[in-house]
Kinemage of the C-alpha trace (Angstrom):
@kinemage 1
@onewidth
@group {chain A} dominant
@subgroup {mainchain}
@vectorlist {calphas} color= white
{ca val a 1} P 87.044 67.293 254.836
{ca arg a 2} L 90.499 66.469 253.493
{ca ser a 3} L 91.182 64.115 256.432
{ca asp a 4} L 87.898 62.232 256.006
{ca pro a 5} L 88.649 58.723 254.605
{ca val a 6} L 85.783 58.978 252.110
{ca met a 7} L 85.253 62.682 251.491
{ca gly a 8} L 88.994 63.320 251.180
{ca lys a 9} L 89.018 61.488 247.854
{ca val a 10} L 85.966 63.410 246.639
{ca tyr a 11} L 87.587 66.667 247.732
{ca asn a 12} L 90.811 65.941 245.836
{ca glu a 13} L 89.018 64.849 242.661
{ca thr a 14} L 86.314 67.554 242.485
{ca asn a 15} L 87.407 71.156 241.918
{ca ala a 16} L 84.034 72.565 242.953
{ca met a 17} L 84.433 71.059 246.436
{ca his a 18} L 87.206 73.562 247.136
{ca asp a 19} L 84.628 76.319 247.339
{ca gly a 20} L 84.629 77.494 250.973
{ca leu a 21} L 80.844 77.661 251.320
{ca gly a 22} L 79.635 74.986 248.919
{ca gly a 23} L 82.220 72.375 249.904
{ca leu a 24} L 81.441 72.763 253.596
{ca ala a 25} L 77.699 72.607 252.864
{ca val a 26} L 78.148 69.247 251.120
{ca tyr a 27} L 80.170 67.889 254.043
{ca leu a 28} L 77.629 69.178 256.567
{ca met a 29} L 74.772 67.534 254.648
{ca arg a 30} L 76.612 64.228 254.526
{ca glu a 31} L 77.517 64.283 258.217
{ca ser a 32} L 73.965 65.250 259.197
{ca met a 33} L 72.789 61.944 257.696
{ca asn a 34} L 75.628 59.915 259.248
{ca lys a 35} L 74.431 58.562 262.601
{ca ser a 36} L 77.958 57.489 263.537
{ca ser a 37} L 79.519 60.857 262.693
{ca phe a 38} L 82.134 62.201 265.091
{ca trp a 39} L 80.316 65.550 264.763
{ca arg a 40} L 76.860 64.165 265.534
{ca pro a 41} L 76.484 65.739 269.038
{ca tyr a 42} L 77.274 69.120 267.519
{ca ile a 43} L 75.077 68.625 264.445
{ca cys a 44} L 72.163 67.543 266.646
{ca ser a 45} L 72.477 70.867 268.492
{ca leu a 46} L 72.006 72.832 265.261
{ca pro a 47} L 68.539 74.154 264.416
{ca ser a 48} L 66.600 72.192 261.808
{ca tyr a 49} L 65.302 75.506 260.489
{ca val a 50} L 67.148 78.829 260.423
{ca pro a 51} L 64.608 81.690 260.459
{ca leu a 52} L 66.267 83.778 257.771
{ca pro a 53} L 64.171 86.084 255.542
{ca ile a 54} L 65.111 84.157 252.383
{ca phe a 55} L 62.870 81.354 253.674
{ca phe a 56} L 59.907 83.582 254.592
{ca ser a 57} L 56.674 83.631 252.627
{ca glu a 58} L 55.964 86.910 250.819
{ca lys a 59} L 53.256 87.740 253.347
{ca lys a 60} L 55.494 87.118 256.352
{ca leu a 61} L 58.413 88.986 254.798
{ca glu a 62} L 56.267 92.057 254.158
{ca arg a 63} L 54.992 91.980 257.734
{ca val a 64} L 58.467 91.605 259.237
{ca lys a 65} L 59.883 94.420 257.116
{ca arg a 66} L 57.148 96.816 258.196
{ca gln a 67} L 57.372 95.833 261.860
{ca gln a 68} L 61.147 95.623 262.333
{ca leu a 69} L 62.882 97.800 259.742
{ca pro a 70} L 62.886 101.517 258.975
{ca glu a 71} L 61.481 102.058 255.505
{ca glu a 72} L 64.787 103.347 254.137
{ca gln a 73} L 66.308 99.880 254.787
{ca trp a 74} L 63.665 97.821 252.979
{ca arg a 75} L 65.589 97.900 249.732
{ca asn a 76} L 68.786 96.965 251.576
{ca leu a 77} L 67.103 93.843 252.916
{ca asp a 78} L 65.665 92.930 249.508
{ca asn a 79} L 69.088 93.114 247.874
{ca leu a 80} L 70.839 91.226 250.668
{ca met a 81} L 68.233 88.479 250.464
{ca glu a 82} L 68.421 88.201 246.694
{ca ser a 83} L 72.210 88.099 246.860
{ca arg a 84} L 72.083 85.231 249.354
{ca arg a 85} L 69.592 83.357 247.244
{ca asp a 86} L 71.851 83.864 244.217
{ca thr a 87} L 74.764 82.410 246.172
{ca ile a 88} L 72.918 79.313 247.384
{ca glu a 89} L 71.442 78.513 243.969
{ca leu a 90} L 74.717 79.099 242.110
{ca lys a 91} L 76.723 76.984 244.572
{ca phe a 92} L 74.197 74.162 244.312
{ca thr a 93} L 74.221 74.108 240.507
{ca ser a 94} L 78.022 74.328 240.322
{ca ile a 95} L 78.755 71.518 242.813
{ca met a 96} L 75.956 68.977 243.091
{ca pro a 97} L 75.495 67.908 239.424
{ca ala a 98} L 79.185 66.949 239.301
{ca leu a 99} L 78.804 64.845 242.451
{ca phe a 100} L 75.544 63.287 241.243
{ca arg a 101} L 77.240 62.110 238.050
{ca lys a 102} L 80.604 61.055 239.454
{ca tyr a 103} L 79.497 59.515 242.744
{ca pro a 104} L 75.833 58.515 242.349
{ca asp a 105} L 75.956 55.925 245.136
{ca met a 106} L 77.518 58.343 247.602
{ca phe a 107} L 75.352 61.333 246.635
{ca pro a 108} L 71.830 60.203 245.695
{ca ile a 109} L 69.771 63.119 244.393
{ca arg a 110} L 66.905 62.461 246.790
{ca asp a 111} L 69.133 62.809 249.873
{ca phe a 112} L 71.295 65.703 248.669
{ca ser a 113} L 68.377 67.882 247.661
{ca tyr a 114} L 68.278 71.630 247.209
{ca pro a 115} L 66.242 72.221 250.427
{ca arg a 116} L 68.852 70.297 252.427
{ca phe a 117} L 71.661 72.193 250.694
{ca ala a 118} L 69.904 75.494 251.467
{ca trp a 119} L 69.641 74.433 255.127
{ca ala a 120} L 73.373 73.669 255.259
{ca cys a 121} L 74.217 77.018 253.641
{ca ser a 122} L 71.947 78.877 256.079
{ca ile a 123} L 73.747 77.216 259.006
{ca ile a 124} L 77.111 78.206 257.568
{ca met a 125} L 76.076 81.752 256.667
{ca ser a 126} L 74.700 82.459 260.139
{ca arg a 127} L 77.265 80.658 262.333
{ca thr a 128} L 80.725 80.698 260.749
{ca trp a 129} L 83.909 82.743 260.698
{ca gly a 130} L 86.302 83.169 257.795
{ca lys a 131} L 89.706 81.556 258.194
{ca arg a 132} L 92.697 81.531 255.852
{ca phe a 133} L 94.677 78.331 255.367
{ca gln a 134} L 97.074 76.770 252.909
{ca asp a 135} L 95.722 74.258 250.418
{ca glu a 136} L 98.293 72.332 248.357
{ca val a 137} L 95.598 70.660 246.246
{ca leu a 138} L 94.100 74.032 245.405
{ca arg a 139} L 97.523 75.393 244.419
{ca asn a 140} L 98.052 72.513 242.014
{ca lys a 141} L 94.698 73.214 240.381
{ca thr a 142} L 94.524 77.028 240.452
{ca gly a 143} L 97.952 78.325 241.429
{ca asn a 144} L 96.616 79.875 244.657
{ca leu a 145} L 98.153 78.410 247.810
{ca thr a 146} L 96.157 80.352 250.402
{ca thr a 147} L 92.380 80.337 250.459
{ca gln a 148} L 89.624 81.724 252.673
{ca val a 149} L 87.288 79.108 254.129
{ca gln a 150} L 84.172 79.226 256.255
{ca thr a 151} L 84.778 77.679 259.684
{ca leu a 152} L 82.156 76.114 261.931
{ca val a 153} L 83.349 76.120 265.541
{ca pro a 154} L 81.264 73.998 267.953
{ca ala a 155} L 80.292 75.867 271.153
{ca ala a 156} L 81.896 79.123 269.970
{ca asp a 157} L 78.918 79.666 267.653
{ca met a 158} L 76.442 79.537 270.556
{ca pro a 159} L 76.786 82.982 272.261
{ca asn a 160} L 74.081 85.536 271.535
{ca his a 161} L 74.745 89.101 270.400
{ca leu a 162} L 75.340 91.993 272.779
{ca pro a 163} L 76.441 95.324 271.255
{ca glu a 164} L 78.834 96.203 274.088
{ca ala a 165} L 80.500 92.762 274.056
{ca phe a 166} L 83.665 91.881 272.139
{ca gln a 167} L 83.826 90.464 268.637
{ca ala a 168} L 85.460 87.077 268.058
{ca arg a 169} L 89.017 87.286 266.779
{ca thr a 170} L 91.260 84.954 264.823
{ca leu a 171} L 94.776 84.669 266.242
{ca pro a 172} L 97.885 84.458 263.994
{ca ser a 173} L 97.974 80.738 264.801
{ca gly a 174} L 94.548 80.404 263.202
{ca ser a 175} L 92.707 79.742 266.456
{ca leu a 176} L 89.422 81.498 267.182
{ca phe a 177} L 89.580 83.668 270.299
{ca leu a 178} L 86.558 84.773 272.341
{ca ile a 179} L 86.725 87.306 275.192
{ca ala a 180} L 83.984 87.376 277.828
{ca his a 181} L 82.052 90.638 277.925
{ca arg a 182} L 82.665 90.811 281.697
{ca asn a 183} L 83.764 88.608 284.589
{ca leu a 184} L 81.398 85.660 284.644
{ca thr a 185} L 80.125 83.348 287.333
{ca lys a 186} L 78.434 79.960 287.003
{ca gly a 187} L 75.066 80.298 285.263
{ca asp a 188} L 75.844 83.606 283.524
{ca gln a 189} L 75.093 83.827 279.814
{ca val a 190} L 78.073 84.329 277.508
{ca tyr a 191} L 77.725 87.076 274.920
{ca ile a 192} L 79.803 88.265 271.990
{ca ser a 193} L 79.260 91.074 269.497
{ca tyr a 194} L 78.317 90.150 265.937
{ca gly a 195} L 79.823 93.460 264.836
{ca pro a 196} L 78.352 96.809 263.774
{ca lys a 197} L 75.559 96.094 261.313
{ca cys a 198} L 72.364 97.859 260.399
{ca asp a 199} L 68.946 96.352 261.106
{ca ala a 200} L 68.599 94.992 257.557
{ca glu a 201} L 71.980 93.267 257.756
{ca phe a 202} L 71.174 91.659 261.116
{ca leu a 203} L 67.839 90.438 259.803
{ca ala a 204} L 69.316 89.070 256.569
{ca his a 205} L 72.332 87.399 258.208
{ca tyr a 206} L 70.940 86.174 261.533
{ca gly a 207} L 67.148 86.435 261.390
{ca phe a 208} L 66.699 89.027 264.144
{ca val a 209} L 66.991 92.765 264.766
{ca pro a 210} L 68.733 93.996 267.961
{ca phe a 211} L 66.994 96.495 270.210
{ca asn a 212} L 67.850 100.177 269.635
{ca asn a 213} L 70.135 99.540 266.653
{ca thr a 214} L 68.664 102.020 264.150
{ca arg a 215} L 71.591 104.443 264.436
{ca val a 216} L 73.860 102.009 262.556
{ca lys a 217} L 73.937 102.682 258.816
{ca cys a 218} L 73.915 99.892 256.242
{ca lys a 219} L 77.160 98.976 254.503
{ca his a 220} L 75.439 96.946 251.769
{ca gly a 221} L 72.180 97.039 249.999
{ca phe a 222} L 71.936 98.173 246.383
{ca gly a 223} L 73.012 95.218 244.300
{ca phe a 224} L 76.326 95.897 242.590
{ca gly a 225} L 75.806 99.653 242.602
{ca asn a 226} L 75.532 101.997 239.648
{ca val a 227} L 78.916 101.402 238.047
{ca thr a 228} L 78.752 103.545 234.936
{ca leu a 229} L 81.047 104.921 232.293
{ca glu a 230} L 81.506 108.585 231.522
{ca gly a 231} L 78.250 110.030 230.252
{ca gly a 232} L 76.084 107.648 232.246
{ca ser a 233} L 76.428 104.556 230.033
{ca met a 234} L 77.776 101.190 231.103
{ca leu a 235} L 80.148 98.722 229.475
{ca thr a 236} L 78.444 95.346 228.984
{ca asp a 237} L 80.147 91.958 228.962
{ca asp a 238} L 80.428 92.020 225.181
{ca gly a 239} L 82.061 95.453 225.194
{ca lys a 240} L 79.032 97.475 224.093
{ca asn a 241} L 77.734 100.536 225.885
{ca thr a 242} L 74.248 100.565 227.316
{ca ser a 243} L 72.171 103.081 229.201
{ca met a 244} L 71.042 100.283 231.569
{ca ser a 245} L 72.367 100.735 235.115
{ca ala a 246} L 74.149 97.988 237.012
{ca asp a 247} L 71.117 97.482 239.255
{ca glu a 248} L 68.872 97.072 236.215
{ca arg a 249} L 71.277 94.576 234.673
{ca val a 250} L 71.356 92.571 237.911
{ca arg a 251} L 67.555 92.509 238.047
{ca glu a 252} L 67.380 91.385 234.395
{ca trp a 253} L 69.962 88.661 235.067
{ca arg a 254} L 68.026 87.450 238.120
{ca ile a 255} L 64.784 87.109 236.175
{ca lys a 256} L 66.551 84.927 233.619
{ca trp a 257} L 68.475 82.997 236.281
{ca arg a 258} L 65.372 82.252 238.393
{ca ala a 259} L 63.633 80.853 235.301
{ca his a 260} L 66.699 78.744 234.482
{ca phe a 261} L 66.960 77.439 238.049
{ca ala a 262} L 63.258 76.561 238.134
{ca lys a 263} L 63.747 74.392 235.035
{ca phe a 264} L 66.888 72.846 236.525
{ca tyr a 265} L 65.082 72.083 239.802
{ca lys a 266} L 62.176 70.469 237.935
{ca met a 267} L 64.601 68.373 235.905
{ca leu a 268} L 66.416 67.337 239.095
{ca asn a 269} L 63.198 66.174 240.744
{ca arg a 270} L 62.404 64.104 237.681
{ca ala a 271} L 65.934 62.672 237.661
{ca ser a 272} L 65.617 61.775 241.352
{ca lys a 273} L 62.556 59.640 240.641
{ca glu a 274} L 64.282 58.004 237.664
{ca gln a 275} L 67.394 57.362 239.750
{ca gln a 276} L 65.375 55.466 242.332
{ca leu a 277} L 63.890 53.298 239.567
{ca gln a 278} L 67.204 52.677 237.780
{ca gly a 279} L 69.341 51.568 240.709
{ca gly a 280} L 71.023 54.827 241.602
{ca arg a 281} L 72.497 55.953 238.266
{ca trp a 282} L 71.888 59.465 236.928
{ca lys a 283} L 72.637 60.360 233.325
């Protein structure tokens, strides 16, 4: 992004673009609409829809949970899904309004919509590796020189999962290193391991559940956990104690946030129509 003749300027002038997930999602959206993009062959190989549970209807989600997950992992899946939805919505609201205002001609609201942003995030969440690199611009703005970014690697993100295969590794040089699961001949399928995850984690992250994987226990699943003070109470943001658990606070926050985002999304749709009538400007 920094080396792009157009996006480099946006990256340097917009703090929110330094977010590893959100910044890459914006770049991926832009390149997906650029027919002359250097990355076009790779982007055209990406799915137009990622079958992740966050995009399922309630009816389909209930059916998939009952058919593919043990009952004790249903809550794990619900929390993983809600957490991912939180992330996508929060990234969108923290990055896109700034770009809409500052660069209305480059980022028209109609083209850089929430559904397209959610698609880009789903691609990144299901196909990337974390990579640390040094960012001088970020250090000037935040004081942190090294940051963790999400890395899309064409071709390396194609292998399917096989439990007995090897996981991808990042070398000290920063290169991504894949090891074949066995000696291969022409026409053999290449596999890697996506790592030890429970059924709910596989379904939430990749949209499928491996065969005979139920022995793996979930590492995530219950919101932020029940972080309480002595006596069972919890310290709130304003310093007051409350008997409400962390999970209950998260659920209460999500109800308020979903209502806020619904209003924001409605306002954005209205602004998109106005922008088209007013020559591209958004106030």
